[in-house]
KOLKOLPA-217643 format. One record per residue (C-alpha): residue number from 0; residue in one letter; x, y, z. Coordinates in nm, 2 decimals. Example, Ala and Ser with C-alpha at 12.3 -4.5 7.8 and 13.67 -1.06 7.14 Angstrom:
! KOLKOLPA-217643
0_A_1.23_-0.45_0.78
1_S_1.37_-0.11_0.71
! end
This chain:
! KOLKOLPA-217643
0_M_1.97_-0.39_-1.46
1_R_2.25_-0.60_-1.45
2_K_2.20_-0.90_-1.19
3_E_2.53_-0.78_-0.99
4_Q_2.36_-0.45_-0.93
5_L_2.03_-0.63_-0.74
6_V_2.28_-0.84_-0.49
7_L_2.21_-0.62_-0.18
8_Y_1.91_-0.39_-0.25
9_G_1.86_-0.14_-0.01
10_I_1.48_0.01_0.03
11_T_1.50_0.34_0.25
12_D_1.33_0.39_0.57
13_R_1.37_0.72_0.76
14_K_1.14_0.61_1.06
15_G_1.31_0.81_1.38
16_L_1.55_0.98_1.15
17_G_1.55_1.37_1.06
18_E_1.65_1.49_0.73
19_Q_2.05_1.49_0.80
20_D_2.07_1.15_0.98
21_F_1.85_1.03_0.71
22_L_2.10_1.11_0.43
23_R_2.42_1.00_0.61
24_A_2.22_0.67_0.70
25_L_2.19_0.63_0.33
26_E_2.54_0.72_0.26
27_D_2.63_0.48_0.51
28_S_2.47_0.20_0.36
29_L_2.62_0.29_0.00
30_K_2.97_0.27_0.16
31_G_2.89_-0.07_0.34
32_G_2.80_-0.20_-0.03
33_V_2.44_-0.14_-0.12
34_T_2.42_-0.23_-0.48
35_C_2.09_-0.09_-0.57
36_L_1.88_0.18_-0.37
37_Q_1.50_0.22_-0.36
38_L_1.41_0.59_-0.21
39_R_1.06_0.48_-0.06
40_E_0.85_0.80_0.06
41_K_0.47_0.72_0.14
42_L_0.39_1.05_0.31
43_L_0.62_1.33_0.11
44_S_0.40_1.55_-0.15
45_T_0.56_1.52_-0.48
46_S_0.74_1.82_-0.46
47_D_0.90_1.75_-0.14
48_F_0.96_1.38_-0.30
49_I_1.14_1.53_-0.60
50_Q_1.35_1.79_-0.38
51_E_1.46_1.47_-0.17
52_A_1.50_1.27_-0.45
53_F_1.76_1.49_-0.60
54_K_1.97_1.46_-0.31
55_V_1.94_1.07_-0.29
56_R_2.06_1.08_-0.67
57_Y_2.36_1.27_-0.60
58_L_2.47_1.04_-0.34
59_C_2.40_0.73_-0.57
60_Q_2.61_0.88_-0.86
61_R_2.88_0.94_-0.65
62_Y_2.86_0.56_-0.53
63_R_2.78_0.46_-0.89
64_V_2.48_0.29_-0.76
65_P_2.12_0.29_-0.94
66_L_1.86_0.47_-0.77
67_I_1.51_0.35_-0.80
68_I_1.20_0.55_-0.71
69_N_0.93_0.38_-0.52
70_D_0.57_0.41_-0.68
71_C_0.61_0.76_-0.82
72_A_0.71_0.78_-1.19
73_E_0.68_1.13_-1.22
74_V_0.93_1.19_-0.92
75_A_1.18_0.92_-1.13
76_I_1.13_1.15_-1.48
77_A_1.18_1.48_-1.29
78_V_1.48_1.36_-1.12
79_D_1.64_1.15_-1.39
80_A_1.63_0.84_-1.17
81_D_1.75_0.50_-1.31
82_G_1.42_0.34_-1.26
83_V_1.08_0.26_-1.04
84_H_0.96_0.01_-0.84
85_V_0.59_-0.06_-0.85
86_G_0.34_-0.32_-0.69
87_Q_0.01_-0.49_-0.78
88_Q_-0.19_-0.19_-0.68
89_D_0.02_0.07_-0.82
90_M_-0.04_0.22_-1.16
91_P_-0.03_-0.09_-1.45
92_V_0.29_-0.18_-1.55
93_R_0.27_-0.10_-1.93
94_A_0.15_0.23_-1.83
95_V_0.45_0.31_-1.62
96_R_0.68_0.15_-1.91
97_A_0.49_0.39_-2.11
98_L_0.59_0.70_-1.91
99_I_0.96_0.58_-1.84
100_G_1.05_0.46_-2.19
101_R_1.25_0.17_-2.24
102_H_1.57_0.29_-2.12
103_K_1.44_0.30_-1.76
104_C_1.46_0.01_-1.50
105_L_1.13_-0.11_-1.41
106_G_1.09_-0.32_-1.10
107_V_0.76_-0.49_-1.00
108_S_0.63_-0.67_-0.71
109_A_0.50_-1.02_-0.77
110_Q_0.34_-1.30_-0.53
111_T_0.25_-1.53_-0.75
112_V_0.35_-1.75_-1.09
113_E_0.10_-1.55_-1.24
114_Q_0.15_-1.21_-1.18
115_A_0.53_-1.28_-1.24
116_L_0.50_-1.40_-1.58
117_Q_0.22_-1.09_-1.67
118_A_0.51_-0.83_-1.49
119_E_0.77_-0.98_-1.74
120_Q_0.52_-0.96_-2.03
121_D_0.42_-0.62_-1.97
122_G_0.78_-0.48_-1.95
123_A_0.93_-0.53_-1.59
124_D_1.28_-0.57_-1.58
125_Y_1.32_-0.74_-1.25
126_L_1.08_-0.92_-0.97
127_G_1.04_-0.84_-0.63
128_V_0.85_-1.14_-0.43
129_C_0.81_-1.17_-0.06
130_T_0.96_-1.41_0.11
131_P_0.76_-1.63_0.41
132_F_1.00_-1.46_0.69
133_P_0.78_-1.22_0.94
134_T_0.84_-0.83_0.89
135_H_0.74_-0.52_1.02
136_S_0.87_-0.28_0.75
137_K_0.57_-0.35_0.51
138_S_0.27_-0.41_0.64
139_D_0.09_-0.44_0.32
140_A_0.34_-0.74_0.18
141_E_0.16_-1.06_0.13
142_P_0.45_-1.35_0.22
143_V_0.49_-1.62_-0.02
144_S_0.63_-1.94_0.04
145_L_0.95_-2.08_-0.03
146_E_0.81_-2.31_-0.32
147_T_0.64_-2.05_-0.48
148_L_0.96_-1.83_-0.49
149_K_1.15_-2.10_-0.64
150_A_0.86_-2.15_-0.92
151_I_0.89_-1.79_-0.97
152_C_1.25_-1.78_-1.02
153_Q_1.19_-2.09_-1.27
154_A_0.89_-1.92_-1.49
155_V_1.04_-1.61_-1.57
156_S_1.36_-1.49_-1.75
157_I_1.44_-1.15_-1.57
158_P_1.60_-1.12_-1.23
159_V_1.41_-1.18_-0.90
160_I_1.49_-1.07_-0.58
161_A_1.36_-1.17_-0.26
162_I_1.25_-0.91_0.03
163_G_1.07_-0.93_0.37
164_G_1.21_-1.01_0.69
165_I_1.53_-1.09_0.53
166_S_1.85_-1.09_0.81
167_L_2.16_-1.27_0.88
168_T_1.93_-1.54_1.05
169_T_1.72_-1.59_0.79
170_L_1.90_-1.52_0.47
171_P_2.07_-1.86_0.45
172_Q_1.69_-2.02_0.41
173_L_1.72_-1.83_0.06
174_A_2.01_-2.08_-0.06
175_G_1.89_-2.23_-0.38
176_S_1.58_-2.03_-0.49
177_G_1.68_-1.93_-0.78
178_I_1.71_-1.53_-0.67
179_C_1.99_-1.34_-0.77
180_G_1.94_-1.07_-0.48
181_I_1.79_-0.94_-0.18
182_A_1.61_-0.63_-0.05
183_A_1.66_-0.53_0.30
184_I_1.50_-0.23_0.47
185_Q_1.54_-0.31_0.90
186_A_1.86_-0.53_0.83
187_I_2.01_-0.20_0.73
188_Y_1.85_0.08_0.84
189_G_1.72_-0.04_1.14
190_Q_2.08_-0.13_1.27
191_P_2.31_0.11_1.51
192_N_2.57_0.09_1.26
193_I_2.44_0.10_0.91
194_Q_2.78_0.07_0.72
195_E_2.89_-0.25_0.90
196_A_2.52_-0.41_0.89
197_T_2.51_-0.37_0.51
198_S_2.85_-0.49_0.47
199_R_2.80_-0.81_0.66
200_L_2.47_-0.88_0.48
201_K_2.61_-0.82_0.13
202_Q_2.92_-1.07_0.23
203_L_2.65_-1.33_0.33
204_A_2.45_-1.29_0.05
205_E_2.73_-1.34_-0.19
206_S_2.81_-1.64_-0.01
207_V_2.45_-1.79_0.02
208_L_2.35_-1.69_-0.34
209_F_2.66_-1.76_-0.53
210_G_2.89_-2.00_-0.30
! end
């Protein structure tokens, strides 16, 4: 995964959206400038997840944006997605890497320097690290301090993206942290005009992270 593909990492959220609205929302975010898209479904069966993932993969291919599947390596393999993202409580990183091979991207959530170093050693291509900002999208997320975020960025050689409560208001606080991108759920899919919100967030991310 190239760093420029992680600048604005969208994580899907279908709350309150029907099937058609959901796909339209994803396309609006792709039009707005999402550089990587993670399909996150906690309630669908594997077969339904696969059917949906095929549709989303088609959209991502049209916009030349990588598709990452949350948690489910079998879904990523079935639809030939670009990669998988796993958390600390999911399948072990080494096991996921063995399943998907070396040619697929593997993202791992980390909350400490130790977890980050272990994930890199086990085969992670990038890390997702929670911010200290309040978030309602990921109730299981464990926020870390800005100091820990910086320490993780300094400790590993793979790209790090920040996730959790990132908005136009909080994003500037991440300047100088060492991250190469941000992940967003509510700041994209919780907005009335998804395409416009995505575009504004991407512009600010590029300005804050790269000057």
